[in-house]
LUMZA-175922 format. One record per residue: x, y, z of N, C-alpha, C in turn; residue in three letters. Coordinates in steps of 0.001 Angstrom, whole numbers, plus 500000, padded with zeros to 6 digits. Layout:
REM LUMZA-175922
XYZXYZXYZALA
...
//
This chain:
REM LUMZA-175922
100414718715639759098890718297639684098149717867641392MET
097094718403641475096625717831642736095431716978642555ILE
095514716178643492094320715188643180093401715264644526VAL
091971715614644136091282715398645652089911714263645152LYS
089114713816646423088112712722646245087051713470646768ASP
085518713518645839084887714550645759083600713431645763VAL
082665713411646645081650712107646874080540712642645894GLU
080356712269644949078799712019644003078656709994643481LEU
077485710176643726077295709464643361076261708518641920SER
077465707739641402076896707374639854075137707262639716PRO
075338707867639092073297707890638576072884706685637928LYS
073742705397637879073248704042637673072932703863638844THR
072125703118639314071410703051640616072255701476640833LYS
072234700569640002073192699406640325074696699664640913VAL
075035700507640051076435700629640051076505701261641726ALA
075850702185641870076061703041643059076073702221644486ASN
074873701088644273074620699983644972076020699004645711ASP
076093698841644240077975698147644323078735698445644624TYR
078946699619644465080262700257644979079990700536646506ILE
078762700396646971078447700731648569078125699114648977ASN
078468698116647941078437697147648931076661696651649477GLN
075895696978648417074394697190649485073141696615648131GLN
072227695695648656071648695202648068071905694046646753ASN
072498694564645888072653694081644572074189692942644683VAL
074815693000646387075931691724646423075672690649645682THR
074286689976645856073812689094645648073928688766644061ARG
073953689736643274073997689358641951075619689374641231PHE
076270689402642194077628688804642251078692688103643058PHE
079506687707642459080600686306643263081400686941644136ASP
081954688000643728082782688710644854082578689849644588TYR
083175690734645487083475692195646010084686692530645249GLY
085167694054645611086592694343645017087126694922645510PHE
087284693992647098088061694486648095089541693599647664SER
090740693722648382092129693224648199091777691969648546ASP
090858691261649572090867690245649904089840689255649058GLU
088862690138648778088296689451647732088940688859646363CYS
089990689789645757090741689617644705091447688112645054LEU
092354688525646480092936687480646609092064686077646537ALA
090789685885646587090238684528647158089986684397645261LYS
089675685252644574089650685117643167090705684420642387ARG
091572684955642626093197684607642408093381683126642582TYR
092802682964644178093131681192644577091974680144643502HIS
090821681036643540090293680104642858090551679696641050ASP
091291680660640631091710680592639106092866679794639021LEU
093365678935640099094797678113640298094082676870639776GLN
092520676576639531092224675596639423091905675565637946ALA
091919676776637168091407676458635962092816676616634862ARG
092580676088633682093698675985632758093512676835631419SER
094537677329630658094241678446629734095121677792628482TYR
095122678129627193095730677856626520097005679120626041GLU
097814679046627082098884679881627486099518680286626076ARG
100024679460625657100982678996624720100376679865623295LYS
098891680023623076098432680109621583097890681578622239ARG
098539681923623226097397682916623700098581684297623807LEU
099988683761624191101389684355624320101493684855622874VAL
101309684130621859101765683841620919101022684930619800SER
099669684771620267098859685874619419098701687458619933HIS
099052687542621682099259688759621829100274689246621626LEU
101683688464621463103161689092620457102651689645619271LYS
102019688991618432101976688785617220101439690131616874MET
099964690565617543099185691517617525099939692992618108TYR
100375693025619408100830693978620041102355694488619089ASN
103102693489618645104777693907617849103693695050616519LYS
103248695033616078102680696059614872102622697313615203GLN
102566697164616469102646699350616701103685699969617022PHE
104341701112616558104889701689616730105731701431618236LEU
104608701890619260105287701924620951105212700403620873TYR
105803699328621057105272697908621402106008697437622801HIS
107136697993623057108261697518623726107396696979625346GLU
107115697701625761106498697081627275105456696510627004GLY
104367696628626066103134695405626028104071693848625601ALA
105174694187624792105938692581624547106624692411626097LEU
106795693022626688107604692314627629106463692135628988THR
105385692396628926104299692124629746103778690727629055GLU
103227690913627708103076689461627591103362687693627648VAL
104870688148627943105695687080627915105027686810629660ASP
104783687382630246104614687086631701103168686223631869LYS
102033685883630875101416685405630812101723683815630250LEU
102716683422630056103407682150629974103356681761631077ALA
103050682290632268103660681712633700102409681597634529ASP
102169680015634336100566679329635344100356680417636236GLU
101079681360636966100304681587638108100203682935637914LYS
100857683636636169100086684590636272098352684948636139SER
098057686278635975096679686599636245096694688020635363VAL
095492688412634837095100689483634201094477690837634781ALA
094204692181634770093309692579635388092868693320633547VAL
091391693787633692091244693321632115090206694753632268VAL
090037695241630971089450696417630601089078696461629257GLY
087829696920628985087533696902627104086746698195626790GLY
086638698963625683085987699967625276086004699889623511GLN
084942700321623360084867700738621787086094701366621107GLN
086626701240620044087781701892619264087141703509618762ALA
087220703941620113086592705700619527087679706143618585GLY
087221707401618101088678708077617073089342708747618373ILE
090899708899618034091145709349619140091330709121620645LEU
090747707494620676090409707036621809089375707553622422THR
088427708466621961086964708657622230086965709411623459GLY
085683709285624526085464710422625537086496710141626446PRO
087326710843627703087882710371628400087425709145629466LEU
086642708773629241086445707430630078086952705934629645TYR
087505706043628596088249705087628153090105705740628813THR
090111706446628791091591706816629227091672706780630653ILE
090066706795631298090453706697632909090338705095632906HIS
089802705019632230089382702917632380091414702356632124LYS
092012703216631491093156702347630999094246702950632562VAL
093968704109632783094784704165633914094201703149635425LEU
092978703219635212092316702321636221092874701167635832THR
092988700353635443093502698844635029094849699007635421ILE
095978699903634486097103700353634921097521699846636583LEU
096752700786637577096570701194638665096831699752639628ASN
095525698905639409095202698302639948095974696797639677VAL
096567696579637996097334695520638180098774695595638766ALA
099016696941638427100381697271639369100429696621641212HIS
099175697339641944099012697194643138098597695573643712LYS
097959694756642477097694693448642907099003692847642460GLN
099807693290641725101328692460641519101913692407642587GLU
101746693292643455102944693821644789101625692828645684GLN
100453693027645729100097692572647009100043690897647007LYS
099845690277645642099576688899645492101176688309645272LEU
102014689077644616103224688736644394103294687543643351GLY
102532687873642384102713687355641089102433687778640230VAL
102920687604638525102610688759637363100961688837637227PRO
101026690336637103099424690417636575099592691709635684VAL
099087690887634591099199692082633225097893692684633475VAL
098043693835633113097222694884632637096630694827630540PRO
095358694501630631095229694248629486094176694702629063LEU
094070695316627550092882696584627141092529696155626382PHE
090697695348626575090088694733625001089413695443624453TRP
089750695880623400089504696715622074088383695628621644ILE
086973696415621782085969695810620916085811696080619938ALA
086757695281618568086932695671617300085832695082616584GLY
085033693885617456084049693427616436083035694265616689GLU
082782695244617432081413696043617279081273697071615753ASP
080292697315615752079809697380614244079092699374614108HIS
079048699703615697078105700844615464078837701738615216ASP
079443702366613855080131703177613869080062704760614600PHE
078623704675614332078042706136614787078542706539616011ASP
079060705484617083079420705519618424080860705831618249GLU
081401705625617282082804706006617671083537706834616546ILE
082622708001615577082935708165614343083760709898614654ASN
083391710336615986083245711571615982083310712059617598HIS
083833713619617694084598714469618961083754714957619413LEU
083709715957620137082518717284620405083632718054620551PHE
083849719571619569084316720793620041083516721586620022VAL
084143722873620321083258723886620556082694724523619156THR
081419725008618977081344725559617644080697726779617761LYS
080957728130617990080618729404618754080336729261619945GLY
079190729538620455079168728955621743078590727821622341ASP
078270727047621398077819725586621379078599724537621336GLN
078392723272622043079412722327621790078272721087620379LEU
079259721026619267078844720352618707079315719075618346LYS
079022718139617885079912716511617189080390717114616011LYS
081935716584615828082822716589614916082797715295614447HIS
082182715203612934082116713893612871082873713607611479VAL
083703712038611565084128711641610333083488710991609432ILE
082782711755608001082032711106606897082395709847606398PRO
081745708846606869082295707804605806081528706443606630GLN
080928706502605445080040705028605436080459703773605818ALA
079548703145606621079966701585606889079318700560606909THR
077962700762607009077068699735606787077262698254607888ASN
077352698730608882077373697731609899078473696790609578LYS
079383697041609447080595696285609310081554696309610991ALA
082019695159611362082761695777612555083913696484612307PRO
084421697266613626085350698092613531086297697634612721ALA
086962696032613099088288695537612811088308695713611403SER
087344695553610751086871695682609149087161696735608519THR
086594698111609070086768699035608270087850699607608007ILE
088295700054606335088987700557606048089407702161606315HIS
090303702519606838090051704205607015090518704682605846MET
090047705734605640090645706910604639091799707850605692ASP
092874707526605217093872708220605906094024709688605789GLN
093570710600604254093425711201604128092254712245604481SER
091050711274604430090357712129605471090116712183606325LEU
090930711116607124091321711171608832092164712548609152VAL
092997712214608392094120713390608251093417715294608294GLN
092444715138607485092142716378607419090970716777608561GLU
090302715532609085089504715432609816090317716064611798TRP
091327715031611680092273715865612776092682717104612871VAL
093418717595611821093318719069611276092306719474611719THR
091379720189611035089853720580611538089839720337613189ASP
090302719312613686089790719400615295090288720555616062LEU
091663719957615651092558720993616093092421722332615886PHE
091450722868614894091323724436614904090748724780615657ARG
089811723756615453088868723803617158089232724243618368TYR
089985723255618655090815723505619755091279724655620179PHE
092281724916618777092605726293619273094755725975618988GLY
095146726701618219096784726427618584097045726919619894GLU
098177726241620466098870726375621233100364725510621025THR
101358725695621861102461725668621959102841724061621839LYS
101808723250621746101499721896621880101115721143620311SER
100550722212619682100039722013618808100741721048617587THR
101639721914617256102190721279616046102741720030616257LYS
103609719724617769104624718276617910103015717293617907GLU
102154717698618385101118716488618386100148715782617360ILE
100559717076615884099728716887614994100934715828613916LEU
101943716529614297103105715665613553102999714285614098LEU
102899713737615497102868712480615783101583711873614968LYS
100538712697615564099130711484614919099164711654613482LEU
100170712363612585100152712224611177100730710535610759GLU
102194711074611883102574709713611434101873708192612220GLU
100676708450613022100172706963613504098862707012611933LEU
098382708313611782097299707613610614098178707139609875ILE
098983707284609138099941706760607837100637705201608068GLU
100597704838609568100717703768610241099212702826610071ARG
098212703366609681097177702664610302096116702231609224SER
096003700984608862095028700435607853093361700590608394SER
093321700698609604092167700914610315091328701133611089THR
090216701532611953090130702460612710090328702117614222TYR
090700700622614098091026699812615393092410699944615809VAL
093344699774614423094663699722613835094635700819614843HIS
093844702469614519094332703939614596094708703785616345PHE
093226703392616574093167703129618049093893702975618839PHE
094624701475618473095523700819619043096988701586619048ALA
097237702216617838098539703077617805098668704026618563GLU
097414705038618965096936706329619833097444705480621059VAL
096889704336621580096806703988622811098152703482623108ILE
098764703032622273099996702520622380101353704065622677ARG
100997704657622254101341706036621832101538706945623360TRP
100042706863623958099730707344625035100759707026625793LEU
100250706043626183100709705645627234102296703950626912PHE
102900704672626250103973704260625786105379703842626983LYS
105104704413627904106101704353629459105147703434630217ASP
103932702441629542103721701678630569103656700265629829THR
103581699148630151103801697879630107101566696996629538ASN
100797698139629043099508697549629079099893696926627740LEU
098836695827627400098943695131626490097201695642625847VAL
097610695120624282095983695232623874095936694317623428LEU
094664693972623077093760692571622400092897693082621807ILE
092423692732620598091616692922619401090348691825619381ASP
089264692339620176088278691250619549087433690370618688SER
088253691876617898087644691397616224088846690998615767GLY
089763690473615626090940690255615228090727688594615132ASP
090770688435613441090789687270612934090927685930613541GLU
092747685961613807093511685841614535093216685158615567GLN
092199685749616744091870685418617685090757684825617662LEU
089838684634616302088829683630616446089233682359616455ARG
090561681927616057091036680706615872091009680165617252THR
091314681080618285091342680483619579090356680183620647ILE
089486681271619801087558681006620178087294680092620228GLU
087352679514618909086469678500618215085935677804619210SER
086728677245620016085804675766620478084861676267621784PRO
085687677485621889084331678594623249082938679005622388HIS
083309678797621256081663679491620583080936678150620130PHE
081553677067620358080799675596620082080307675166621303LYS
080763675994622447080725675540623898079395676763624063GLN
079219678061623566078217678340623533076967677990622359MET
076824677460621597076481677201620634075829675722621294ILE
076290674991621614075906673772622211074822673889623584GLU
075036675327624624074397675871625470074009676960625070GLN
073517677361624028072684678275623715071332678673624753ASN
070738677805624653069459677963624987069456678089626650GLU
070073677312627467070503677789628964071423678974628875GLN
072099679602628198072575681031628098071598681927628253ILE
070648681469627076069536682863627436068582682617628464GLN
068363681288629038067508680668630251068149681351631040THR
069111681517631243070294681819632970070226683516632636SER
070418683854631501070391685568631348068817686235631671PHE
068313685642631429066315685893631808065856685619633041LEU
066735684758633515066403684657635141066714685527636104ALA
068221685762635542068612686592636649068619688036636547GLN
067952688366634913067774689694634475066286689803635150ALA
065660689042635096063580689534635902064265689756637360GLU
065066688760638117065415689065639510065686690622639987LYS
067007690916638672067389692409639129066176693662638647LEU
065431692975637712063826694342637489062945693874638319GLN
062983693017638919061943692533640139062570693521641712ALA
063742693845641632064095694524642203064517696097642315MET
063759696312641155063508697757640885064912698619640320GLY
066070697416639730067028697852639028066503698291637758TYR
065610697664636850065396698031635361065891697035634830GLY
066037697116633299066459696093632543067995696605631827THR
069043696815632203070149697467631239070256696517629711PRO
070005695280630104069718694479628382068416694420628156ILE
068288694768626799066759694175626201066732692704626683GLU
065408692163627188065014690890627066064123690564625974LEU
064655689523625759063841688581624559064500687066624820ALA
063488686254624129063453685103624405063991684478623105ASN
063872685063622209064712684766620861066215684920620784ASP
066791685584621547068267685735621260068846684771621521GLN
069837684725620441070956684187620299072365683880621189ALA
072350685792621242073684686201621904074473685912621436ASN
074751685657619899076008685585618904075652686505617734LEU
076792687457617336076293687833615581077147686784614458PHE
076401687117613477077116686850612164077180687227610991TYR
078771687084610373079207688254609641078416687609608066LEU
077875688496607726076867688260606589076925689338605445HIS
077985689132604541077975689966603218079084691186604156ASP
079905690808604554080535692091605542079500692963606195GLY
078600692177606784077551692912607765077648692252608902GLN
077396692384610109077281692138611316075770691554611809ARG
075292690611611564073550690414611970073955689679613225GLN
073000690235614222072366689600615589071580688227615310LEU
072072687071615986071394686003615419070421685765616377LEU
069294685064615694068014684874616606067984683123617119LYS
067337682599617594066912681105617773065564681082618101ARG
064971680119617094063413679833617389063569678934617778ASP
061735678364618060061702677017618849062237675398618574ALA
062369675791617361063207674279616955064509674802616598GLU
065089675640617110066620675300617665067499675840616157GLY
066830676515615406066874677452613962067457678524614260THR
068938679081613449069252680481613584068645681031612740TYR
068802682346612731068638683375611372068680684381612529TYR
069275685503611143069104687005611904068045687819611237PHE
067511687290610337066173687966609930064862687290609495SER
063696686889609999062954686395609521062445686214607491LYS
062862687171607336062217686990605787063783687215605111ASN
064687686624605691066497686251605388066411684608604769GLU
066566684148603426066841682654603573067930682138604024ALA
068947682951604769070105682455605281069629681886606674VAL
069690680387606912069208680002608463070137678779608715ARG
070334678528610096071151677532609865070887676791611168PHE
070865675340611113070648674091612351071868674708613010SER
071708673691614192072692673853615547074185673137614504GLN
074054672061614064075033671247613650075863672102612443VAL
075102673059611534075565673810610810076735675222611503GLU
075622675290612327076323676822612781077299676116613723LEU
077714675013614307078538674241615001079953674151614240LEU
079589674312612677080269673770611600081224675157610966GLU
080479676449611138080778677422611096081922677710611950ILE
081547677485613253082455677970614760083834677481614389ALA
083531675848614008085097674898613499085942675865612556GLU
085195676042611642086164676108610120086111677559609716LYS
084796678218609974084873679847610096084735680806611278GLU
085297680562612114084865681221613449085341682867613023PRO
085627683278612290085690684890612150084566685357611681GLN
083210684585611678082050684778611262081373684694612420ARG
081910684362613546081258684795614311081666685521615398LEU
080693686585615959081156687526617304079984687358618248SER
080372687761619630079917688010621016078991689416620899ASN
077848688928621840077176690365621881077743690653623293ASN
076588691574624068076698692054625398076920691080626599VAL
076092689456626191076103688635627544076974688006627096VAL
077344687273625995078484686199625896079960687218625605THR
079801688394625319081447688439625106082574688618627036ARG
081247688508627725082116688680629342082213687516629315PRO
081628686122628900081829685049628888082800684339627973LEU
083283684720627252083942684714626388085168685012626877MET
085579686037627361086599686873628017087395685328629310GLN
085966685480629616086382684481630875087425682942630601GLU
086607682638628962087065681398628506088417681841628089MET
088935682616627649089942683008626927091351683532627679VAL
091214683718628794091830684940629505091760684446631365LEU
092799684490631664092357684350633504092413685612634026PRO
091361685828633892090726687607634852090777687286636023VAL
091853688536636696091617688475638087090688689556638499LEU
090270690379637375089643691267637883088904692454636882ALA
087679692275636325087235693488635198086880694791635483PHE
087448695826634884087302697280635314086106698024634630VAL
084981698146635271084010698502634679083404700060634933ALA
082890700203634234082242701685634056081353701175634578GLY
080028702306635218078699702327635916077667701448635030PRO
077787701983633699076357701082632737077205699543632655GLY
078226699306632014079114697850632262078768697002634076GLU
078589697845635000078032697249636460077170696363636076ILE
075759698065635643074744697503635788074008696363634447ALA
074953695901633481074438694808632673075583693698632948TYR
076660693834633736077310692245634375076391691895635511TRP
075709692703636055074727692082636941073559691109636837ALA
073336691187635240072329690103634778073084689082634237THR
074631688697634852075374687350634076075738685998635044LEU
075712686628636166076089685597637051075787684092636896LYS
074261683872636320073729682581636312074341682350635073GLN
074568683076634218075253682567632600076678682266633254VAL
077243682595633779078730681744634096078610681039634902PHE
077385680785636084077675679438636426076922678404635951HIS
076157678987634626076149677758633743077086676785633073SER
078384677375632897079152677124632398080006676402633516PHE
080135676772634644080758676404635954081846677431636095HIS
081373678576635703082982679585636377082308680735637109TYR
083153681261637804082520682320638588082718683549638020THR
081911684816638074082023685676637381083269686648637980MET
083895686974637576084755687876638352084543688973639073PRO
085605689839639930085308690927640551085156691885639480PRO
084747692756639445084372694301639123084629694952640237LEU
085930695729639333086333696910639916086014698503638995ILE
085469699052639713084400700454639378085770701307639004PRO
085915701794637743087004702317637268086879703877637775ARG
087708704596637754088122706106638335087321706572636947MET
086412707328638227085361708437637586086190709975637843ASN
086958710693636551087772711742636871087085713372635792ILE
087814714077637169087253715296636150088739715987636541THR
088655717019635188089890717640635305089264719101635330ILE
090268720011636014089842721221636379090843722378636099VAL
090787722848635680091992723971635312092006724546636502ASP
093118725525636014093802726327637319092436728082637133ARG
092165728485636186091187729501636218089791729485636678GLU
089482727758635791088281727406636775087760727190637964SER
088865726789638541089136726533640086089105728035640632GLY
089808728781640234089959729850641395088671730696640930LYS
087961730775639538086575731275639459085120730946640610TRP
085345729259640433084429728711641535084671728937642814LEU
085890729130643471085986729586644486085834731043644734GLU
085986731855644093085240733471644118084156733347644035LYS
083092732527643120081861732580643368081407732019644685LYS
082166731414645351081742730295646323080547729224646092GLY
080721728521644606080222727866644351080920725891644676LEU
080304725374645049081061723980645561080857723072644422ALA
082461722498643948082251722039642643081453720766643080LEU
081474720148643819080060719392644073078928719535642974GLU
078418720487643333077315721430642654077082721345641275THR
078346721779640712078549722129639442078908720760638486VAL
079435719692639096079173718623638659077949717957638688LEU
076977718138639605075923717292639450074784718289638553GLN
075124719306638515073838720002638152074380721300636686GLU
073348721709636545073845722480634993073779723944635562SER
074883724630635170075139726354636216074359727303635332LEU
073607726890634671072415728075633915071633728461634988GLN
070892727936635938070100728194636919071219729299637628ALA
072251729037638422073137730108638592073322731172638402GLU
073707731209636930074019731981635996072694733155636018LYS
071913732523635693070594733360636030070262734411637090GLU
070389733698637781070209734030639074071078735254639564ARG
072551735097639331073663736053639288073224736780638608TRP
072718736848637149072532737905636533071335738563637179TYR
070193738068637582069028738978638172069068739938639557ARG
070748739848640116071627740067641636072076741462640839GLU
072468741368639398073741742478639423072283743463638319GLN
071450743344637590070376744643637334070030745152637759ARG
070135746492637415069292747812637802068265748227637794GLN
067741747779636388066259747973635727065672746925635694TRP
064039747104636199063354745823635836062496746327634895ASP
062971746218633213062634746715632673061270745781632247VAL
061307744579632202060017743190632113058713744080632744SER
058566744614634421057981744890635167056982746208634250THR
058195747171634167057827748659633281057188748105631824VAL
057891747097630823057090746963629648056103746075629891ALA
055626745679631160054444744898631320052928746083632167ASN
053539746634632332052642748113632835052396748939631695ASP
053340749398630800052907750081629140051926749312628532VAL
052337747861628484051307747502627760049930746976628331ILE
049687747514629409047936747083630216047761748447629919ALA
048816749696630305048200750895629904047499751332628603GLN
048495750712627724048202750902626049046736750205625857VAL
046828749119626125045574747957626022044903748926626389GLU
044787749315627919042961749751628233043082751111627393GLN
044008751949627041043702753255625944043380753063624661ALA
043492751626624458043533751616623247042306751009622655HIS
041650750456623681040244750040623910039013750827622925GLU
039502752299623658038537753281623339039091753041621795ARG
040084753294621786040026753507619723039504752487619015LEU
039323750923619463038932750276618933037432750126618837ARG
037106750615620315035772750602620304034891751673619440SER
035547752915618763035168754193618473035412753412616529LEU
036181752481616426036660752162614859035141751379614731ALA
034799750337615604033834749536615285032690750180615345THR
032668751331615762030948751954615850031226753097614539ASP
031919753530613822031886754079612429031391753320611697ILE
032415752042611506032400750666610667032677749551611313ASP
031956748732611237032468747246611835033114746142611018PRO
033160746825609967034156746123609384035892746778609678GLY
036145747825610186037174748226610780038058747626611905LEU
037425746273612871037245745891613650038551745007613739ALA
038637744166612729039814743522612328040644744535612207ALA
041053745772611520041740746376611249042735747264612779LEU
041597747441613476042196748076615027042688747131616016SER
042296745970615660042930744447616385043903744500616039GLU
044503744558614434045735744513614056046771745707614543LYS
045897746880614362046471747896615052046910747800616303ASN
046234747230616832046698746980618951048118746233618886GLY
047612745083618116049210743899617712050080744768617812GLN
050626745734616550051275746146616203052004746889617663LYS
050936747550618484051935748368619535052222747367620300ILE
051491746529620571052025745535621824053247745316621286HIS
053491744444619976054787743805619425056215745303619642SER
055648746203619135056585747210618999057159747447620243GLU
056204747163621657056513747391622851057914746305623370VAL
057566745189622690058158743961623111059742744050622401ARG
059608744735621373060732744737620622061321745726621179PHE
061531746487622017062027747936622857062581747059623880LEU
061512746456624496061968745472625841063324744530625711GLU
063011744100624447064274743394624040065239743821624002GLN
065424744960623161066551745410622727067156746242624035LYS
066644746640624977067040746986626375067390746104627329MET
066929744902627452067353743622627896068749743138627141GLU
068860743367625858070145742848625220071200743746625602GLU
071008744790625488071576745794626070072252746148627396ARG
071466745612628334071780745500629851072455744283629778ILE
072378743436629594073256741593629340074224742006628486ARG
074669743181627600075554743091626802076660743445628011GLU
076575743994629101077458744802629845077380744060631256GLY
077341742550631100077511741724631802077877740410631575TYR
078184740706629755078704739297628946079589738639629303GLU
080584739771629718081965738879630149082194737667631473VAL
081156738307632554080932737254633561080081736040632980GLU
078798736640632284078235735516631718078461734089631065LEU
079736734377630105080119733678629340081294732635629978ARG
081848733502631021082489732282631888081493731823632472ARG
080592731676633041079787730681633413080047729640632413TYR
079281729849630951079103729118630109080533728196630027ASP
081586728999629875082738728529629468082804727016630638HIS
082752727753632216082965726812632878082383725492632981VAL
081142725519632789080086724451632312080569723869631681GLU
080624724262629756081126723677629201082416722355629328ARG
083449722867630310084854722481630454084211721344631754HIS
083393721666632542083475720705633730082011719771633614LEU
081069720342633425079768719644633218079244719806632209SER
079449719448630774078786720030629639077303719402629284PRO
077130719880627729075579719916627501074567719798629251LEU
074585720759629879073476720724630317073816719923631929GLY
075290719102632564075419718093633903075950716988633067GLY
076000716732631809076695715629631148078177715887631737ALA
078362714400632581080135713997633065080948714061632003PRO
081969715465632584082988715431631367083793714598630655GLN
083890713574631339084264712032631121083762711772630177GLU
082402711870629297081234711301628537081475712138627354ARG
082217713219627298081793714807626056083156714924625829ILE
084439715433626802085506715597626366086989714316625571TRP
087808714926625070088243714118624808090208714092625165ASN
090481713381625378091837713675625979092750714445625344ILE
092828714580624214093548715341623327093157716785623134PHE
092204717241624004091617718595624210092145719228625178TYR
092823718183626363093866718528627203095238718332626739PHE
095551717711625899096913717427625974097437718747625431LEU
096796719308624183096771720777623411097014721670624613ASN
096480721717625177096029722435626530097469722642627388LEU
097964721371627682098838721279628936100216720446628423TYR
100183719850627198101476719189626655101005718208626095GLY
101837717727625670101789716264624874102828715274626075SER
102716715395627100103334714390628530102114714579629633ASP
100945715632629376100197715806630254099768714457630616PHE
099064713363630023098541712032630454099920711240631131LEU
101247711497630629102695710749631354102242711040632577THR
102069712536632930102112713120634090101002712594634901ARG
099674712399634172098281711726634998098837710497635643MET
099137709706634816099607708321634918099931708136636071SER
101097708918636538102079708585637784101502709457639215ARG
100365710134639085099722710536640211099117709201641092VAL
099679709275642446099158708503643042097885708810643491ASP
096816707921642687094998708486643154095190707910644411PHE
094140708171645667093333707725646863092814706114646494PRO
092751705395647189092469704014646851091455703971647685GLN
090205704720646862088654705386647273088327705106645746THR
086858704326645786086004705239644742085093705847644828HIS
085882707037645113085257708224645574085566709332644057SER
084515709799643440084961710782642483086266711699642207HIS
087375711468641926088674712371641527088341713348640682LYS
088891714137641641089253715596640944090545716128640847VAL
091489716264639329092561716942639257093046718204638841ILE
093496718913640215093406720302639342095152720465638600TYR
095058721282637529096376721228637192096251722754636802VAL
//
C-alpha cells in the first residue's frame, strides 16, 4: 500500500475552520496538537471517575464477543488512576456501515497508540457504539451496484423507533441479505472465507448492535480496541446519577446550548443542531419506543402534547434513580454523559460532529467541565491500481475527481472523439422540412379548413421521425465508445460515487475485503499514516 496526502477541504465550514484553527477556535477549549493533549491530560488529573464499576462493566460487555482478548487486556488499564481514553463513536451500521466508521476506528487506534508513547501513561482506544439510537433506516442498508446504478441494499425489518440495542436480529433474514450482498459484489477468491466468518458471527448475534460489535472485533482482532454500547442497560446503572444531574440542571443545559448555538449562527456557520426552547435533550423509552422529551414553562416533561404521559421533575428524577434504562441522551447530552463516565483525553470526530460540538462549550462549562480536544478523524479514499493508472493516462488530477463529478469530463471526452455532428445535420433537416411542409399545410387548409389539424399532426410526425433517426444514430456512435465511457462511470462510482459524494460515505469495508482479501484491513491498520489532517489516499 502507498499512502499520499491530498489537499481537500472539508465541505463543512466549521470543520474546515477548526482544522485550520481559524475563527471557530473560541467555540472549543483546546486545539488538537500534542501540547493541547498534554494540557488536557494535566487537567484530567483533578477529576475522579467510578473506575472500578466502569472496568467491571467493560469487561463483562467485551467478554461476550468472539474476539475479545485484546480488549480485555486494555480494559484493565482503566483501573489505573493515571489512565485516559481516546474515544470516538458511531451508529451500529450493518456490517459496520459506511467506510467512515472504519476510518474513525483507525484514527482512534492511531491517536491512542501515539499519545500513550508521548504521555507515558496508559491511553485506551475506546469505541462508543450509539446503541441507544432508534433510526434503523440509517443503519439497515449498504450500497451496491445494480446494473450501472448504485442502489441501497436494505434489510426489510420494521422496528418502530426501538433503540438499536433492543432490536432482535432475524438471523435468517440477515444471512440471506449478506449472501445477496456478496452476489452484487461478485465472487472472488476471498468471498467464501468471508461469508463463512460472517455466518458464524450472525449465529452468535442477538441484536444488530451485538452483530456490529462482533464484526468490529473480528475486523480489529489484532488490536486492543475496547467497545462500549451506549444503549446497554448495565451501563445505565453507572449513568444514573449523571442523568439526575442533567434533569436537575435541565433548563441550564438548554439555555447554555442555545446561547452558544446562536453565537455560532451569528458568525455565519448555520445551525448544526435544531434550535428549540422546549427541548429537554433526553429521550424516554415508552412502550418500547424512544421518545424525545420536551419541557414546558412549568417544568413538566412530556413527549407529545396529546400524550397523557407527563412527568414532574421529581418523577423524572425517580425514574433516573430506579429505572435509568428508560432514559437516554440526545446529540446535546451524549457528549456530556461521555465526559461524566469516561476519562476522555480526546474525542475523534468527523466533520459533522465537529460542527455540532461547536455548540456545546457552554453546556460543558455549566457542569464545570472543559470540552475535550476534538481530533479530526482521518478521511481516506482507497484507489485501486487500475483506476489510478487510468486517471494518470487521462491526465486527470485525483483532487478534481474527488471533489467533482466525472460526468462533465466524460461528455467532453466523448464530444472530442465523435466524427459526425449528427445533431447539427438533424436540426438542418428539420428546418428544411418545416419550410417545405409549410406549403403543404397551407394548401391543405385552403382546400378544407378542417384539414388544418391533420396537416399539423402530419408535420409533427415527420419531425418525430427525424428525431428518432437522430437518436438511433447517436446510440450507434456512442456504442463505439462504450468501453471507455463505462470506465468513466466505474471510476466515479468507485472514488466519488453518486455524482461527487465521498467514497467513505457510500462504500462499505466488505466491498474492499472481498476484492483484496480478508486481511486487507489488518494491512491497512499497519500503515504509518502521515501525521497531518490532509485527505489520505491509499493506492492498492
